[in-house]
C-alpha positions as CSV (number, residue, x, y, z in Angstrom):
1,M,28.5,47.6,-99.3
2,T,26.6,50.6,-100.7
3,T,28.0,54.1,-100.5
4,R,25.3,55.1,-98.0
5,R,26.2,52.2,-95.7
6,I,30.0,53.0,-96.0
7,V,29.2,56.6,-94.9
8,L,27.1,55.5,-92.0
9,A,29.7,53.0,-90.9
10,S,32.4,55.8,-91.0
11,I,30.3,58.1,-88.9
12,A,29.6,55.4,-86.4
13,A,33.4,54.6,-86.1
14,L,34.3,58.3,-85.7
15,S,31.6,58.7,-83.0
16,T,33.0,55.7,-81.1
17,A,36.5,57.1,-81.3
18,L,35.5,60.4,-80.0
19,L,33.3,59.1,-77.2
20,P,36.1,58.2,-74.7
21,A,37.6,61.7,-74.8
22,T,34.2,63.4,-74.5
23,A,33.2,61.1,-71.6
24,F,36.5,61.7,-69.9
25,A,36.2,65.4,-70.1
26,Q,32.7,65.3,-68.8
27,S,33.5,63.1,-65.8
28,W,36.9,64.8,-64.9
29,P,38.1,64.7,-62.2
30,Q,37.5,61.1,-61.1
31,K,40.5,61.0,-58.7
32,P,42.6,63.5,-56.8
33,V,44.4,66.2,-58.8
34,T,47.9,67.4,-57.9
35,V,48.6,71.1,-58.1
36,I,52.3,71.8,-58.4
37,V,53.8,74.9,-56.8
38,P,57.3,75.9,-57.9
39,F,58.4,77.3,-54.5
40,A,58.6,76.1,-50.9
41,A,55.6,76.2,-48.6
42,G,54.8,79.4,-46.8
43,G,55.1,82.1,-49.4
44,N,52.5,84.1,-51.4
45,T,52.4,81.7,-54.3
46,D,51.9,78.7,-52.0
47,G,49.2,80.5,-50.0
48,I,47.3,81.4,-53.2
49,A,47.7,77.9,-54.6
50,R,46.1,76.4,-51.4
51,M,43.2,78.9,-51.7
52,V,42.7,77.9,-55.4
53,A,43.0,74.2,-54.6
54,Q,40.3,74.5,-52.0
55,K,37.9,76.2,-54.4
56,L,38.6,73.5,-57.1
57,T,37.9,70.8,-54.5
58,E,34.6,72.4,-53.6
59,G,33.6,73.2,-57.1
60,L,34.5,69.9,-58.7
61,N,33.8,67.5,-55.9
62,Q,37.2,66.0,-55.9
63,Q,40.4,66.5,-53.9
64,F,43.0,68.9,-55.3
65,V,46.3,68.5,-53.4
66,V,49.1,71.1,-53.4
67,E,52.6,69.7,-53.9
68,N,55.6,72.0,-53.5
69,K,58.6,71.5,-55.9
70,G,61.1,74.2,-55.2
71,G,64.4,74.7,-56.9
72,A,66.2,76.7,-59.7
73,G,63.9,79.6,-59.4
74,G,60.8,77.5,-60.2
75,A,62.4,75.8,-63.3
76,L,62.4,72.3,-61.7
77,A,58.6,72.4,-61.1
78,A,57.9,73.9,-64.5
79,D,59.9,71.2,-66.3
80,F,58.1,68.5,-64.2
81,V,54.7,69.9,-65.3
82,A,55.7,70.3,-68.9
83,R,56.6,66.6,-69.0
84,A,53.6,65.4,-67.1
85,Q,50.7,63.5,-68.8
86,P,48.2,66.0,-70.1
87,D,45.3,64.2,-68.5
88,G,44.0,66.9,-66.2
89,Y,45.5,65.3,-63.1
90,T,48.6,67.6,-62.9
91,L,48.1,71.3,-62.7
92,F,50.5,74.2,-62.1
93,L,50.0,77.2,-59.9
94,T,52.9,79.4,-60.8
95,A,54.3,82.9,-60.4
96,H,54.9,84.7,-63.6
97,S,58.7,84.9,-63.2
98,V,59.0,81.2,-63.7
99,L,57.7,81.6,-67.3
100,T,58.8,85.1,-68.2
101,V,62.1,85.7,-66.5
102,V,63.8,82.5,-65.5
103,P,63.9,81.1,-69.1
104,K,65.7,84.2,-70.2
105,M,68.3,84.1,-67.4
106,M,69.2,80.4,-67.5
107,K,68.9,77.5,-69.8
108,V,65.7,75.5,-69.1
109,K,64.1,72.5,-70.7
110,Y,60.6,74.0,-71.1
111,D,59.1,76.5,-73.5
112,P,56.8,78.9,-71.6
113,L,54.5,79.4,-74.6
114,K,54.5,75.9,-76.1
115,D,54.7,73.5,-73.1
116,F,51.7,74.7,-71.1
117,A,48.0,75.2,-71.5
118,T,46.8,78.4,-69.9
119,I,43.8,78.1,-67.6
120,S,43.4,81.4,-65.7
121,N,45.4,84.2,-64.2
122,V,44.2,84.2,-60.6
123,A,45.6,87.5,-59.3
124,T,48.0,90.3,-60.1
125,N,50.4,92.3,-58.0
126,P,51.8,95.7,-58.9
127,F,55.0,97.2,-57.6
128,V,55.2,100.6,-55.9
129,L,57.9,103.3,-56.6
130,V,58.9,104.4,-53.1
131,V,61.4,106.9,-51.9
132,H,62.8,107.8,-48.5
133,K,60.7,110.3,-46.6
134,D,63.4,113.0,-46.8
135,M,64.0,112.7,-50.6
136,P,62.9,116.1,-52.0
137,V,60.3,114.7,-54.5
138,N,56.6,114.1,-54.3
139,N,55.7,112.6,-57.6
140,V,57.2,110.8,-60.6
141,A,58.0,114.0,-62.6
142,E,59.9,115.5,-59.7
143,F,61.7,112.1,-59.2
144,V,62.9,112.1,-62.8
145,K,64.0,115.7,-62.6
146,Y,65.9,115.1,-59.4
147,V,67.7,112.1,-60.8
148,K,68.7,114.0,-63.9
149,A,70.0,116.9,-61.8
150,Q,72.2,114.6,-59.8
151,K,73.8,113.5,-63.0
152,D,72.5,109.9,-62.7
153,K,74.4,109.2,-59.5
154,V,71.2,108.4,-57.4
155,S,71.1,104.8,-56.3
156,Y,68.1,102.4,-56.0
157,A,67.6,99.2,-54.1
158,S,66.1,95.9,-55.4
159,A,65.4,92.4,-54.1
160,G,68.4,91.2,-56.1
161,Q,70.0,91.0,-59.5
162,G,67.3,90.0,-62.0
163,S,64.5,90.2,-59.5
164,L,61.2,91.7,-60.7
165,A,61.8,94.8,-58.6
166,H,65.1,95.2,-60.4
167,L,63.6,94.7,-63.8
168,S,60.7,97.0,-63.0
169,M,63.1,99.8,-62.3
170,A,65.2,98.9,-65.4
171,L,62.0,99.3,-67.5
172,F,61.2,102.6,-65.9
173,L,64.7,104.0,-66.3
174,K,64.5,103.1,-70.0
175,E,61.2,104.8,-70.4
176,A,62.3,107.9,-68.5
177,G,65.6,108.1,-70.2
178,I,67.6,108.3,-67.0
179,D,70.3,106.1,-65.2
180,M,70.6,105.2,-61.6
181,V,73.0,103.0,-59.6
182,H,71.7,99.6,-58.8
183,V,72.2,98.2,-55.2
184,P,70.9,94.6,-55.1
185,Y,69.9,93.0,-51.8
186,K,69.0,89.4,-50.9
187,G,65.3,89.9,-50.8
188,N,62.7,92.7,-50.9
189,A,62.4,93.1,-47.1
190,P,66.0,94.1,-46.4
191,A,66.0,96.3,-49.5
192,L,62.9,98.1,-48.3
193,S,64.3,98.4,-44.8
194,D,67.3,100.3,-46.1
195,V,65.2,102.6,-48.1
196,I,63.2,103.4,-44.9
197,A,66.4,103.9,-43.0
198,G,67.7,106.3,-45.7
199,H,70.7,104.2,-46.8
200,V,69.3,103.9,-50.3
201,P,66.8,106.5,-51.5
202,A,64.5,104.6,-53.8
203,M,63.2,101.3,-55.1
204,F,60.3,99.5,-56.7
205,S,58.9,97.4,-53.9
206,N,56.2,94.7,-54.0
207,L,52.8,95.8,-52.7
208,S,52.5,93.3,-49.8
209,D,55.8,94.5,-48.2
210,T,55.0,98.1,-48.8
211,L,51.4,98.3,-47.4
212,P,52.4,98.0,-43.6
213,H,54.6,101.1,-44.1
214,A,52.2,103.1,-46.3
215,A,50.6,105.0,-43.4
216,G,53.6,105.2,-41.2
217,G,55.2,108.3,-42.8
218,N,58.5,106.5,-43.3
219,L,58.1,106.3,-47.1
220,K,56.8,108.4,-49.9
221,L,54.7,106.4,-52.4
222,L,55.1,108.0,-55.8
223,A,53.3,105.6,-58.2
224,V,52.2,102.0,-58.7
225,S,53.4,100.0,-61.7
226,G,50.2,98.4,-62.9
227,D,47.8,99.6,-65.6
228,K,45.3,100.7,-62.9
229,R,45.5,102.1,-59.4
230,A,45.8,99.5,-56.6
231,P,42.6,99.2,-54.6
232,Q,44.7,99.2,-51.4
233,L,46.3,102.6,-52.5
234,P,43.6,104.5,-54.3
235,N,45.3,107.9,-54.0
236,V,48.6,106.7,-55.5
237,P,48.7,107.2,-59.3
238,T,50.1,104.7,-61.8
239,V,53.4,105.4,-63.6
240,A,51.3,105.5,-66.8
241,E,49.2,108.3,-65.3
242,S,52.3,110.1,-64.2
243,G,53.6,110.7,-67.8
244,Y,54.7,107.3,-69.0
245,P,51.7,105.8,-70.7
246,K,53.5,102.8,-72.1
247,Y,54.8,101.6,-68.7
248,K,53.4,98.6,-67.0
249,S,54.9,96.1,-64.6
250,L,52.9,93.4,-62.9
251,T,53.6,90.1,-61.3
252,W,50.9,87.4,-61.1
253,N,50.0,84.0,-60.0
254,A,48.2,81.7,-62.5
255,L,46.8,78.2,-63.0
256,M,48.1,76.2,-65.9
257,A,48.3,72.6,-67.1
258,P,50.6,70.6,-69.4
259,A,50.1,71.4,-73.1
260,G,47.6,69.0,-74.7
261,T,45.3,68.9,-71.7
262,P,41.8,68.6,-73.1
263,K,40.1,71.9,-73.6
264,E,37.0,70.7,-71.7
265,V,39.2,70.1,-68.7
266,V,40.9,73.5,-69.0
267,D,37.5,75.2,-69.3
268,K,36.1,73.4,-66.3
269,A,39.0,74.5,-64.1
270,A,38.9,78.0,-65.5
271,K,35.2,78.4,-64.6
272,V,35.9,77.5,-61.0
273,V,38.7,80.2,-60.8
274,I,36.6,82.8,-62.6
275,D,33.7,82.2,-60.2
276,A,36.0,82.1,-57.2
277,V,37.4,85.6,-57.7
278,K,33.9,87.0,-57.7
279,D,33.4,85.7,-54.1
280,P,34.0,88.6,-51.8
281,K,35.5,86.4,-49.1
282,F,38.0,84.9,-51.6
283,A,38.9,88.3,-52.9
284,E,39.4,89.5,-49.4
285,K,41.8,86.7,-48.7
286,L,43.7,87.5,-51.9
287,A,44.0,91.1,-50.7
288,G,45.7,89.8,-47.6
289,Y,48.6,88.7,-49.9
290,G,48.7,92.2,-51.5
291,V,47.3,90.9,-54.8
292,D,44.2,91.9,-56.9
293,P,41.8,89.2,-58.1
294,L,41.6,88.8,-61.9
295,G,40.3,85.4,-63.0
296,N,40.5,85.7,-66.8
297,T,39.7,83.1,-69.5
298,P,42.2,80.7,-70.9
299,E,42.2,82.7,-74.2
300,Q,42.7,86.0,-72.4
301,F,45.5,84.6,-70.3
302,A,47.3,83.1,-73.3
303,K,47.4,86.5,-75.0
304,E,48.6,88.1,-71.7
305,L,51.3,85.5,-71.3
306,E,52.6,86.1,-74.8
307,G,52.8,89.8,-74.2
308,D,54.6,89.4,-70.8
309,V,57.2,87.0,-72.2
310,A,58.1,89.8,-74.7
311,L,57.9,92.5,-72.1
312,W,60.2,90.9,-69.6
313,A,62.7,90.0,-72.3
314,S,63.0,93.7,-73.0
315,A,63.4,94.4,-69.3
316,L,66.3,91.9,-69.0
317,E,67.9,93.5,-72.0
318,A,67.5,97.0,-70.4
319,A,69.1,95.6,-67.2
320,G,72.0,94.2,-69.2
321,I,71.2,90.6,-68.0
322,K,72.0,87.8,-70.4
323,Q,71.2,84.1,-70.2
324,Q,73.8,82.1,-68.2
C-alpha cells in the first residue's frame, strides 16, 4: 500500500471513530433526562430545579424529570451524580453548599472540582446583615464600632453551626477584625424571628426570608453580602461598599453533569439556561425565590466554582470548623 493510501485510510478510520460521538452530541437528548436535586421537594433548590427542567424540556424537545435525593447535606445526591454515566442523561441541579461547604465539614466520596462538569450557574442569592430595630446602629461602620465598644460581647444568630449564614458572619468578623458570640438555631426562620423579637441583636439572613420583613420596620438592613446591590433592595449598600471591598458571600443554584459529559452536550444545556434567564417571566419567577438570575457559561462557572471552594474553606477556618 502506498504512503498516500495509508494516510487516506487512517483519516477515514479516524473519521469513522469520531462519528458516533459527534452524532450523539448532535442528537442529544433522545430519551428523558433525569435532573437530580440534593434536597427534598418543596424548597428553593427544588423549585428552581423544576423551573430549569421545564425550560430544558421546552428548549430541547425532550422530557427533563426532577428526582429528589436528599440526605447528608446533599452529599448522597452529589456522590450519585459523580458516579453516573457521563452520557448527558443525568444532570445535577445543586445548591453551592453541597460542593463548597459539605466536603470540608465531612468526609465525602466526591471531589467538587474533578467529578463534575460545570454547565451554568442559574441564579445567586446574597445574604443581608440585619439588626434589631432598637440596636443603635444604622450602617456597617457604626455596627463595627458598636461591637468593638461592647468588647466583643455582642451576640449574633445563625441558621446553625456551619450554615452559610454562620460562615458569612465568620468571614465578615475576620475582615472587620472583631469578635461576636455565635448563637446557632435550627434554621434561618427561627433565628430571624429572635432577631426581630430582640432576643439576639444581629445576623446574616438569607434574602428570601428577609424580604417580607424589609418594609415592616422590625429590622434594620445594614448591607447585602454580594458583589452588587440586590435588585429587591436597591437602597441597601453592599458590605464591600461599606468599607470592606474584599468581602463577598453568595449562595447559588447551578446546573452540572458528571465529569466527562461531552462538551457539546454541556454547551447545549448551557445555552438553554443562558437564554432562559433573559426571559422576563423566568427572571420574575426566580425573584420570587429571592434569587437573582445569572446564567453564565460553563467556563465562567468553572472559574467561579474554583474560587468559591477556596473562599468557603477560609470561612470554615475562620469559624473554627474542622472536617468530622
